[in-house]
SEMAR-175615 format. One record per residue (C-alpha): x, y, z; residue number from 1. Coordinates in Angstrom, 1 decimal, padded with zeros to 4 digits. Example, Ala and Ser with C-alpha at 12.3 -4.5 7.8 and 13.67 -1.06 7.14 Angstrom:
BEGIN
+--------+--------+--------+-----+
:     px :     py :     pz : num :
+--------+--------+--------+-----+
:  012.3 : -004.5 :  007.8 :   1 :
:  013.7 : -001.1 :  007.1 :   2 :
+--------+--------+--------+-----+
//
This chain:
BEGIN
+--------+--------+--------+-----+
:     px :     py :     pz : num :
+--------+--------+--------+-----+
:  020.2 :  031.4 : -005.5 :   1 :
:  019.9 :  034.5 : -003.4 :   2 :
:  016.8 :  035.6 : -001.5 :   3 :
:  016.0 :  038.0 : -004.4 :   4 :
:  015.3 :  035.0 : -006.6 :   5 :
:  012.8 :  033.1 : -004.4 :   6 :
:  009.1 :  032.3 : -004.8 :   7 :
:  007.0 :  031.3 : -001.7 :   8 :
:  003.5 :  029.8 : -001.9 :   9 :
:  001.2 :  029.6 :  001.1 :  10 :
: -001.9 :  027.4 :  000.7 :  11 :
: -004.9 :  027.7 :  003.0 :  12 :
: -007.0 :  024.6 :  002.5 :  13 :
: -010.7 :  025.2 :  001.9 :  14 :
: -010.6 :  029.0 :  002.5 :  15 :
: -013.3 :  030.7 :  000.4 :  16 :
: -012.8 :  034.1 : -001.2 :  17 :
: -016.1 :  035.4 :  000.2 :  18 :
: -015.1 :  034.6 :  003.8 :  19 :
: -011.8 :  036.4 :  003.5 :  20 :
: -013.5 :  039.4 :  002.1 :  21 :
: -015.8 :  039.5 :  005.1 :  22 :
: -012.9 :  039.0 :  007.6 :  23 :
: -010.9 :  041.7 :  005.9 :  24 :
: -013.8 :  044.2 :  006.2 :  25 :
: -014.2 :  043.3 :  009.8 :  26 :
: -010.5 :  043.9 :  010.6 :  27 :
: -009.8 :  040.4 :  011.6 :  28 :
: -006.8 :  039.9 :  009.3 :  29 :
: -005.0 :  043.2 :  008.9 :  30 :
: -001.7 :  041.8 :  007.5 :  31 :
: -003.4 :  039.7 :  004.9 :  32 :
: -005.9 :  042.4 :  004.0 :  33 :
: -003.0 :  044.9 :  003.3 :  34 :
: -001.3 :  042.3 :  001.2 :  35 :
: -004.5 :  041.8 : -000.8 :  36 :
: -005.0 :  045.5 : -001.3 :  37 :
: -001.5 :  046.0 : -002.7 :  38 :
: -001.6 :  043.0 : -005.0 :  39 :
: -004.2 :  040.8 : -006.7 :  40 :
: -007.0 :  039.2 : -004.8 :  41 :
: -009.4 :  037.2 : -006.9 :  42 :
: -012.0 :  034.4 : -006.6 :  43 :
: -010.7 :  031.2 : -008.3 :  44 :
: -012.4 :  028.1 : -009.8 :  45 :
: -011.0 :  024.8 : -008.8 :  46 :
: -011.4 :  021.2 : -009.9 :  47 :
: -014.5 :  019.0 : -010.2 :  48 :
: -014.8 :  017.3 : -007.8 :  49 :
: -013.5 :  020.0 : -005.4 :  50 :
: -011.5 :  017.8 : -003.1 :  51 :
: -008.0 :  018.2 : -001.8 :  52 :
: -006.4 :  015.2 : -003.5 :  53 :
: -007.6 :  016.4 : -006.9 :  54 :
: -007.3 :  020.1 : -006.4 :  55 :
: -003.8 :  020.2 : -004.8 :  56 :
: -002.5 :  017.8 : -007.4 :  57 :
: -003.9 :  020.1 : -010.1 :  58 :
: -002.1 :  023.0 : -008.4 :  59 :
:  001.3 :  021.2 : -008.2 :  60 :
:  001.2 :  019.9 : -011.8 :  61 :
: -000.8 :  022.7 : -013.6 :  62 :
: -002.9 :  020.0 : -015.2 :  63 :
: -006.4 :  018.5 : -014.7 :  64 :
: -007.3 :  015.0 : -013.4 :  65 :
: -007.3 :  013.4 : -016.9 :  66 :
: -003.7 :  014.5 : -017.3 :  67 :
: -002.3 :  013.8 : -013.8 :  68 :
: -004.5 :  010.8 : -013.2 :  69 :
: -005.9 :  011.6 : -009.7 :  70 :
: -009.7 :  011.6 : -009.6 :  71 :
: -010.3 :  011.3 : -005.9 :  72 :
: -008.8 :  010.1 : -002.6 :  73 :
: -010.0 :  006.7 : -003.6 :  74 :
: -010.1 :  005.1 : -007.0 :  75 :
: -010.8 :  001.8 : -008.8 :  76 :
: -008.3 : -000.9 : -009.6 :  77 :
: -007.7 : -001.5 : -013.3 :  78 :
: -010.5 : -003.5 : -014.8 :  79 :
: -012.1 : -004.1 : -011.4 :  80 :
: -014.9 : -002.8 : -009.3 :  81 :
: -012.5 : -002.8 : -006.3 :  82 :
: -011.1 : -000.1 : -004.2 :  83 :
: -007.5 :  001.2 : -004.4 :  84 :
: -005.9 :  004.2 : -002.7 :  85 :
: -003.9 :  006.3 : -005.1 :  86 :
: -000.9 :  008.3 : -003.8 :  87 :
:  001.9 :  010.7 : -004.8 :  88 :
:  003.4 :  007.8 : -006.7 :  89 :
:  000.4 :  007.7 : -009.0 :  90 :
:  000.7 :  011.3 : -010.3 :  91 :
:  001.5 :  011.2 : -014.0 :  92 :
:  002.4 :  014.8 : -014.6 :  93 :
:  005.6 :  016.5 : -013.4 :  94 :
:  005.2 :  018.6 : -010.2 :  95 :
:  006.4 :  022.2 : -010.0 :  96 :
:  009.6 :  021.5 : -008.0 :  97 :
:  010.8 :  019.0 : -010.6 :  98 :
:  010.1 :  021.3 : -013.6 :  99 :
:  013.2 :  023.5 : -013.2 : 100 :
:  016.6 :  022.0 : -012.8 : 101 :
:  018.9 :  022.9 : -009.9 : 102 :
:  016.4 :  024.7 : -007.7 : 103 :
:  016.1 :  023.9 : -004.0 : 104 :
:  012.6 :  023.4 : -002.7 : 105 :
:  011.0 :  023.2 :  000.7 : 106 :
:  007.5 :  021.6 :  000.6 : 107 :
:  005.6 :  021.4 :  003.9 : 108 :
:  002.2 :  019.8 :  004.5 : 109 :
:  001.1 :  019.8 :  000.8 : 110 :
: -001.7 :  017.2 :  000.6 : 111 :
: -001.2 :  014.2 : -001.7 : 112 :
:  002.6 :  014.2 : -001.5 : 113 :
:  002.8 :  010.9 :  000.4 : 114 :
:  004.9 :  008.9 :  000.4 : 115 :
:  007.6 :  011.6 :  000.4 : 116 :
:  010.1 :  011.2 : -002.5 : 117 :
:  013.6 :  012.5 : -002.8 : 118 :
:  013.8 :  016.2 : -003.6 : 119 :
:  016.6 :  018.7 : -003.7 : 120 :
:  015.7 :  020.3 : -000.4 : 121 :
:  013.0 :  018.9 :  001.9 : 122 :
:  009.5 :  017.5 :  001.7 : 123 :
:  007.1 :  016.9 :  004.6 : 124 :
:  003.9 :  015.2 :  003.2 : 125 :
:  000.5 :  016.5 :  003.9 : 126 :
: -002.5 :  014.3 :  004.6 : 127 :
: -003.2 :  011.4 :  003.9 : 128 :
:  000.1 :  010.1 :  005.4 : 129 :
: -000.4 :  006.9 :  007.5 : 130 :
:  003.3 :  006.3 :  008.3 : 131 :
:  005.2 :  009.4 :  009.5 : 132 :
:  008.5 :  007.7 :  008.7 : 133 :
:  007.5 :  007.6 :  005.0 : 134 :
:  006.2 :  011.2 :  005.1 : 135 :
:  009.5 :  013.0 :  005.5 : 136 :
:  012.5 :  013.6 :  003.2 : 137 :
:  015.3 :  013.7 :  004.1 : 138 :
:  014.8 :  011.2 :  007.0 : 139 :
:  017.3 :  013.2 :  009.1 : 140 :
:  014.5 :  015.7 :  009.7 : 141 :
:  012.3 :  013.1 :  011.5 : 142 :
:  013.9 :  013.3 :  015.0 : 143 :
:  013.7 :  017.1 :  015.0 : 144 :
:  010.0 :  017.0 :  013.8 : 145 :
:  009.1 :  014.5 :  016.5 : 146 :
:  010.8 :  016.6 :  019.1 : 147 :
:  008.6 :  019.5 :  018.2 : 148 :
:  005.5 :  017.4 :  018.4 : 149 :
:  004.9 :  017.8 :  014.7 : 150 :
:  001.8 :  016.0 :  013.2 : 151 :
:  000.4 :  015.7 :  009.8 : 152 :
: -003.2 :  016.5 :  010.7 : 153 :
: -005.5 :  017.1 :  013.7 : 154 :
: -007.5 :  014.2 :  015.1 : 155 :
: -010.9 :  014.8 :  013.4 : 156 :
: -012.3 :  011.5 :  014.7 : 157 :
: -011.8 :  012.7 :  018.3 : 158 :
: -013.2 :  016.1 :  017.2 : 159 :
: -016.5 :  014.4 :  016.5 : 160 :
: -016.7 :  013.5 :  020.2 : 161 :
: -015.2 :  016.6 :  021.7 : 162 :
: -015.3 :  019.9 :  019.8 : 163 :
: -013.6 :  021.8 :  022.5 : 164 :
: -010.6 :  019.5 :  022.2 : 165 :
: -010.7 :  019.9 :  018.4 : 166 :
: -010.4 :  023.6 :  018.8 : 167 :
: -007.4 :  023.2 :  021.1 : 168 :
: -005.9 :  020.7 :  018.6 : 169 :
: -006.4 :  023.1 :  015.7 : 170 :
: -004.5 :  025.9 :  017.5 : 171 :
: -001.7 :  023.7 :  018.7 : 172 :
: -001.2 :  022.1 :  015.3 : 173 :
: -001.1 :  025.5 :  013.7 : 174 :
:  001.5 :  026.8 :  016.2 : 175 :
:  003.7 :  023.8 :  015.5 : 176 :
:  003.2 :  024.1 :  011.8 : 177 :
:  004.3 :  027.7 :  011.9 : 178 :
:  007.4 :  026.9 :  014.0 : 179 :
:  008.5 :  024.2 :  011.5 : 180 :
:  007.9 :  026.3 :  008.4 : 181 :
:  009.7 :  029.4 :  009.8 : 182 :
:  012.6 :  027.3 :  011.1 : 183 :
:  013.1 :  025.6 :  007.7 : 184 :
:  012.9 :  028.9 :  005.9 : 185 :
:  015.5 :  030.6 :  008.1 : 186 :
:  017.9 :  027.7 :  008.4 : 187 :
:  017.9 :  025.8 :  005.1 : 188 :
:  018.7 :  027.0 :  001.6 : 189 :
:  015.7 :  027.3 : -000.7 : 190 :
:  014.5 :  028.8 : -003.9 : 191 :
:  010.9 :  027.6 : -003.9 : 192 :
:  008.8 :  027.3 : -000.7 : 193 :
:  005.3 :  025.7 : -000.6 : 194 :
:  003.6 :  025.4 :  002.7 : 195 :
: -000.1 :  024.5 :  003.4 : 196 :
: -002.3 :  025.0 :  006.4 : 197 :
: -005.0 :  022.3 :  006.4 : 198 :
: -006.6 :  023.2 :  009.8 : 199 :
: -008.8 :  025.8 :  008.0 : 200 :
: -010.6 :  022.9 :  006.1 : 201 :
: -011.1 :  021.1 :  009.4 : 202 :
: -012.4 :  024.2 :  011.1 : 203 :
: -014.9 :  024.8 :  008.3 : 204 :
: -016.3 :  021.3 :  008.2 : 205 :
: -017.1 :  021.4 :  011.9 : 206 :
: -017.8 :  025.1 :  012.5 : 207 :
: -018.9 :  026.8 :  009.3 : 208 :
: -022.0 :  027.9 :  011.1 : 209 :
: -019.9 :  030.1 :  013.4 : 210 :
: -018.2 :  033.0 :  011.4 : 211 :
: -021.4 :  034.7 :  010.4 : 212 :
: -023.3 :  034.3 :  013.7 : 213 :
: -021.8 :  036.1 :  016.7 : 214 :
: -024.2 :  034.1 :  018.9 : 215 :
: -022.9 :  030.7 :  017.6 : 216 :
: -021.1 :  028.6 :  020.3 : 217 :
: -017.7 :  028.6 :  018.6 : 218 :
: -017.9 :  032.1 :  016.9 : 219 :
: -015.1 :  033.6 :  019.0 : 220 :
: -012.9 :  030.5 :  018.5 : 221 :
: -013.4 :  030.7 :  014.7 : 222 :
: -012.5 :  034.3 :  014.5 : 223 :
: -009.5 :  033.8 :  016.9 : 224 :
: -008.2 :  031.1 :  014.6 : 225 :
: -008.2 :  033.5 :  011.6 : 226 :
: -006.5 :  036.1 :  013.7 : 227 :
: -003.8 :  033.6 :  014.6 : 228 :
: -003.5 :  032.7 :  010.9 : 229 :
: -002.9 :  036.4 :  010.1 : 230 :
:  000.0 :  036.3 :  012.6 : 231 :
:  001.4 :  033.2 :  010.9 : 232 :
:  001.2 :  035.0 :  007.5 : 233 :
:  003.1 :  038.0 :  009.0 : 234 :
:  005.9 :  035.7 :  010.3 : 235 :
:  006.2 :  034.0 :  007.0 : 236 :
:  006.4 :  037.4 :  005.2 : 237 :
:  009.3 :  038.3 :  007.5 : 238 :
:  011.0 :  034.9 :  007.0 : 239 :
:  010.9 :  034.9 :  003.2 : 240 :
:  011.9 :  038.5 :  002.9 : 241 :
:  010.5 :  041.5 :  001.0 : 242 :
:  012.2 :  040.6 : -002.3 : 243 :
:  010.6 :  037.1 : -002.5 : 244 :
:  007.6 :  036.6 : -004.8 : 245 :
:  004.6 :  035.6 : -002.7 : 246 :
:  001.5 :  033.7 : -003.8 : 247 :
: -001.4 :  032.5 : -001.7 : 248 :
: -004.3 :  030.3 : -002.7 : 249 :
: -006.9 :  027.8 : -001.5 : 250 :
: -007.8 :  024.5 : -003.1 : 251 :
: -011.6 :  024.9 : -003.0 : 252 :
: -014.3 :  027.1 : -001.5 : 253 :
: -016.7 :  026.4 :  001.3 : 254 :
: -020.3 :  027.0 :  002.0 : 255 :
: -023.0 :  026.1 :  004.6 : 256 :
: -024.1 :  022.4 :  004.6 : 257 :
: -027.9 :  021.9 :  004.6 : 258 :
: -028.1 :  018.2 :  003.9 : 259 :
: -026.2 :  015.3 :  002.5 : 260 :
: -027.4 :  013.2 : -000.4 : 261 :
: -026.2 :  009.6 : -000.6 : 262 :
: -025.7 :  008.9 : -004.2 : 263 :
: -025.4 :  005.1 : -004.2 : 264 :
: -028.6 :  004.7 : -002.2 : 265 :
: -030.3 :  007.0 : -004.8 : 266 :
: -028.9 :  004.8 : -007.6 : 267 :
: -030.3 :  001.8 : -005.8 : 268 :
: -033.7 :  003.3 : -005.5 : 269 :
: -033.6 :  004.2 : -009.2 : 270 :
: -032.9 :  000.6 : -010.1 : 271 :
: -029.3 :  001.0 : -011.3 : 272 :
: -027.5 : -000.6 : -008.4 : 273 :
: -027.7 : -003.7 : -006.2 : 274 :
: -025.4 : -005.3 : -003.6 : 275 :
: -024.3 : -008.8 : -002.9 : 276 :
: -025.0 : -008.4 :  000.9 : 277 :
: -027.4 : -006.5 :  003.1 : 278 :
: -024.7 : -004.5 :  004.8 : 279 :
: -022.5 : -003.3 :  002.0 : 280 :
: -019.5 : -001.0 :  002.7 : 281 :
: -017.1 : -001.4 : -000.2 : 282 :
: -017.2 : -001.3 : -004.0 : 283 :
: -016.4 : -005.0 : -003.9 : 284 :
: -019.9 : -005.5 : -002.5 : 285 :
: -021.6 : -004.1 : -005.6 : 286 :
: -023.5 : -006.8 : -007.5 : 287 :
: -022.1 : -007.6 : -010.9 : 288 :
: -025.5 : -007.1 : -012.5 : 289 :
: -025.6 : -003.4 : -011.4 : 290 :
: -025.7 : -000.9 : -014.2 : 291 :
: -024.1 :  002.0 : -012.4 : 292 :
: -022.5 :  002.9 : -009.1 : 293 :
: -020.8 :  006.0 : -007.5 : 294 :
: -017.5 :  006.8 : -005.9 : 295 :
: -016.9 :  009.7 : -003.5 : 296 :
: -017.8 :  012.3 : -003.7 : 297 :
: -019.8 :  012.9 : -006.9 : 298 :
: -018.4 :  010.3 : -009.5 : 299 :
: -020.7 :  007.9 : -011.3 : 300 :
: -019.4 :  004.9 : -013.3 : 301 :
: -021.3 :  002.8 : -015.8 : 302 :
: -020.7 : -000.9 : -015.0 : 303 :
: -019.7 : -001.6 : -018.6 : 304 :
: -018.2 : -004.8 : -019.9 : 305 :
: -015.5 : -002.9 : -021.9 : 306 :
: -014.2 : -001.3 : -018.7 : 307 :
: -014.8 : -003.8 : -015.9 : 308 :
: -014.0 : -007.5 : -015.9 : 309 :
: -017.4 : -008.3 : -014.3 : 310 :
: -019.3 : -005.5 : -016.1 : 311 :
: -022.6 : -006.3 : -017.6 : 312 :
: -023.5 : -003.2 : -019.6 : 313 :
: -022.7 : -004.0 : -023.3 : 314 :
: -020.5 : -001.5 : -025.0 : 315 :
: -023.2 : -000.6 : -027.6 : 316 :
: -025.7 :  000.1 : -024.7 : 317 :
: -023.3 :  002.2 : -022.6 : 318 :
: -024.0 :  005.6 : -024.1 : 319 :
: -027.7 :  005.2 : -024.2 : 320 :
: -027.8 :  004.2 : -020.5 : 321 :
: -025.5 :  007.0 : -019.6 : 322 :
: -027.7 :  009.6 : -021.4 : 323 :
: -030.8 :  008.2 : -019.7 : 324 :
: -029.3 :  008.3 : -016.3 : 325 :
: -028.0 :  011.8 : -016.8 : 326 :
: -031.4 :  013.0 : -017.8 : 327 :
: -033.1 :  011.3 : -014.8 : 328 :
: -030.6 :  012.9 : -012.4 : 329 :
: -031.1 :  016.3 : -014.0 : 330 :
: -034.8 :  016.0 : -013.6 : 331 :
: -034.7 :  015.4 : -009.8 : 332 :
: -035.9 :  018.1 : -007.6 : 333 :
: -035.4 :  019.1 : -004.0 : 334 :
: -038.9 :  017.7 : -003.2 : 335 :
: -037.8 :  014.2 : -004.3 : 336 :
: -035.6 :  014.0 : -001.2 : 337 :
: -038.7 :  014.1 :  001.0 : 338 :
: -036.9 :  016.3 :  003.5 : 339 :
: -039.2 :  019.0 :  004.8 : 340 :
: -036.5 :  021.1 :  006.6 : 341 :
: -035.0 :  022.1 :  003.2 : 342 :
: -038.1 :  024.2 :  002.4 : 343 :
: -036.6 :  027.3 :  004.1 : 344 :
: -033.6 :  027.3 :  001.7 : 345 :
: -034.9 :  025.9 : -001.6 : 346 :
: -038.0 :  025.9 : -003.7 : 347 :
: -039.5 :  022.4 : -003.6 : 348 :
: -039.6 :  022.0 : -007.4 : 349 :
: -036.0 :  023.4 : -007.9 : 350 :
: -033.3 :  021.1 : -009.3 : 351 :
: -031.6 :  018.9 : -006.8 : 352 :
: -028.3 :  019.2 : -008.5 : 353 :
: -026.6 :  022.2 : -010.1 : 354 :
: -025.4 :  020.2 : -013.1 : 355 :
: -024.8 :  016.6 : -014.2 : 356 :
: -021.8 :  016.5 : -016.5 : 357 :
: -020.4 :  013.8 : -018.8 : 358 :
: -016.7 :  013.1 : -018.4 : 359 :
: -016.0 :  014.7 : -021.8 : 360 :
: -017.5 :  018.0 : -020.4 : 361 :
: -015.1 :  018.0 : -017.4 : 362 :
: -011.9 :  016.2 : -018.3 : 363 :
: -009.2 :  016.3 : -021.1 : 364 :
: -006.1 :  014.2 : -021.2 : 365 :
: -004.6 :  010.8 : -021.7 : 366 :
: -006.2 :  009.4 : -018.6 : 367 :
: -009.7 :  010.2 : -019.8 : 368 :
: -010.6 :  006.5 : -020.1 : 369 :
: -010.1 :  006.2 : -016.3 : 370 :
: -012.4 :  009.1 : -015.6 : 371 :
: -015.9 :  008.6 : -014.2 : 372 :
: -018.7 :  008.5 : -016.8 : 373 :
: -020.7 :  011.2 : -015.1 : 374 :
: -019.8 :  013.9 : -012.5 : 375 :
: -022.4 :  015.8 : -010.4 : 376 :
: -021.9 :  019.4 : -009.6 : 377 :
: -023.8 :  019.9 : -006.3 : 378 :
: -026.0 :  022.8 : -005.4 : 379 :
: -024.7 :  025.0 : -002.6 : 380 :
: -025.7 :  023.4 :  000.7 : 381 :
: -026.5 :  020.0 : -000.7 : 382 :
: -023.5 :  017.8 : -000.2 : 383 :
: -023.2 :  014.6 : -002.3 : 384 :
: -021.6 :  011.5 : -000.8 : 385 :
: -021.1 :  008.0 : -002.3 : 386 :
: -021.2 :  006.2 :  001.1 : 387 :
: -022.0 :  002.7 :  000.1 : 388 :
: -023.3 :  001.8 :  003.6 : 389 :
: -026.0 :  004.6 :  003.6 : 390 :
: -029.5 :  003.3 :  004.2 : 391 :
: -031.3 :  006.5 :  003.3 : 392 :
: -031.2 :  008.9 :  000.4 : 393 :
: -030.5 :  012.0 :  002.5 : 394 :
: -029.3 :  012.8 :  006.0 : 395 :
: -027.2 :  015.2 :  008.1 : 396 :
: -023.8 :  014.5 :  009.7 : 397 :
: -022.4 :  016.8 :  012.4 : 398 :
: -020.6 :  018.8 :  009.7 : 399 :
: -021.8 :  022.3 :  009.1 : 400 :
: -019.7 :  023.1 :  006.0 : 401 :
: -019.1 :  021.6 :  002.5 : 402 :
: -016.7 :  022.2 : -000.4 : 403 :
: -017.5 :  024.2 : -003.5 : 404 :
: -015.7 :  024.2 : -006.8 : 405 :
: -016.0 :  028.0 : -007.0 : 406 :
: -015.1 :  030.7 : -004.5 : 407 :
: -011.6 :  029.5 : -003.9 : 408 :
: -009.1 :  032.4 : -003.9 : 409 :
: -005.9 :  033.5 : -005.4 : 410 :
: -003.7 :  036.2 : -004.0 : 411 :
: -000.5 :  037.5 : -005.6 : 412 :
:  001.9 :  040.3 : -004.7 : 413 :
:  001.5 :  041.8 : -008.2 : 414 :
: -001.6 :  043.9 : -009.0 : 415 :
: -001.1 :  043.3 : -012.8 : 416 :
: -002.2 :  039.7 : -012.4 : 417 :
: -005.8 :  040.9 : -012.1 : 418 :
: -005.5 :  042.1 : -015.7 : 419 :
: -003.5 :  039.2 : -017.2 : 420 :
: -005.4 :  036.5 : -015.3 : 421 :
: -008.8 :  037.9 : -014.4 : 422 :
: -010.6 :  034.5 : -014.0 : 423 :
: -008.0 :  032.2 : -012.6 : 424 :
: -008.4 :  028.4 : -012.3 : 425 :
: -006.3 :  026.4 : -009.9 : 426 :
: -004.5 :  024.8 : -012.9 : 427 :
: -003.1 :  028.3 : -013.8 : 428 :
: -001.2 :  028.7 : -010.5 : 429 :
:  001.7 :  026.3 : -011.4 : 430 :
:  002.6 :  028.3 : -014.5 : 431 :
:  002.3 :  031.5 : -012.5 : 432 :
:  004.8 :  030.1 : -009.9 : 433 :
:  007.0 :  028.8 : -012.7 : 434 :
:  007.0 :  032.0 : -014.7 : 435 :
:  007.9 :  034.1 : -011.6 : 436 :
:  010.5 :  031.6 : -010.5 : 437 :
:  012.0 :  031.3 : -014.0 : 438 :
:  012.2 :  035.1 : -014.5 : 439 :
:  014.2 :  035.2 : -011.3 : 440 :
:  016.4 :  032.4 : -012.4 : 441 :
:  017.1 :  034.2 : -015.7 : 442 :
:  018.1 :  037.3 : -013.9 : 443 :
:  020.6 :  035.7 : -011.5 : 444 :
+--------+--------+--------+-----+
//
C-alpha cells in the first residue's frame, strides 16, 4: 500500500483532555493545538477500572473486558483464590492489526502486547515486559534496539528515591522512543502504525501537582516534557506524511490524588475478610472462611462456592450478600475514613465512593462469569487500592496523581467525527481506525 492508504495512531498514556486544553491555551503545544483545532478533539470515556491493561486492550480490540477477558494487570486462577498474571496471550478478541488481511503493521510500546507475537511488520511490546528478548518481533530488531539504548519503561522504583533522576529518565526514554518510532516509519513498509508514549503516565503519578502551580518544584520540568512531546508529534506528522489518516488518544484521564483507600483492609474491618497469617501479601493468604475480597484496583469478589474451590458462600446466599455489601459501601462517607486533612476538599458526610456497580452494570460478554462481582468507581482524588498488606484503611503514597475513567481524550484529523461520534468511548476507536483503514484499502 502507498502512503496515501495509511493510518497512524499515537497513544499518550494517561493524558487527560482537561490538561491538554490548558496546555493548548497556554501555548505549550502549538503543533498539537493546531491539529486539534483543524480536526476533532473530544473528551473520551474509558474502561472501568481505568487502568492501562484493560483500557489499551479495549482500544486494540474494540471490545470491553467481558469480551476480551482482561480485567486487570493481575487476575485469579480458574476456580482458585490465587494470583495469576494475564498477558497478550490471554486476550480473547482479535486485535486491530489482525482484523484486515494483508496489511503491514508497526506497533511500538503498546501496553499489554507482551509477549510479542508474530505480525506482518514489527511489534515492540509495551509494559509489562519482563524479558526484552520476548518483547520484540522480529527478533532481528533486538540488536539495533539495544544499540540505541531502547527500554520498555522508565525505572519508577528508582524514581521514588530520586525524582530528579526520574525526570532525566523520562526525557531520555522519550528521546529514544521518538528515534525508534521515526526510524521504523521511514525505513520499513507499513499500512498501520500504532505508537504509545507511556512516560506521560509516569510523569503524572509523580508530578501531577506541578502543571497547575508555577511555584511547584517540578513545574518547569513538567511543562518542558509536554513541549518536548509536541516536538515528537511534529516529527511523527512529518514521518507519516500529510495523506496519512492520524488519530491520537489516551487510555484514561488523570486527576489530583488526595488520599488512598485500602479496600481489603476496609473489607476486613467490615467483617467480610480475614487472613491466614498476620502479614498477608497475596490472595493465597486470604482465609477460606472470608466472604469477600478485593483485587487491584477496585474489584470485589464474593468468595462463593460456585466460583472458588475453597469458597464458603453458598450459591443461594451470594446475591443477598452482594446486595448487602453494595449497600454498605454506598453508605460510607468521607468522615468514615477518619482522615481530617480531607476536610478542605470534601464534605464530611459526602459519599466516599462515586458509585458501587454490580458486574452486570459494567460488563457484557462471554467472559462475564470471570468478572468481579462488584466494581467501585472512585471519587476524584480518592484512589482505591486493593493492597493486601495494608494495615490502615487510608493513607498517602508519594504519588500526586490518580487515574480517572472520564476525561481521556480522542483527537482525529477529521472535524466530522465530532458530529458522528460526539461522546466517544475507548472501545469506539478500533472501529474508527478500521473504517479509515478499510476505506483506504478499498480505494487502492
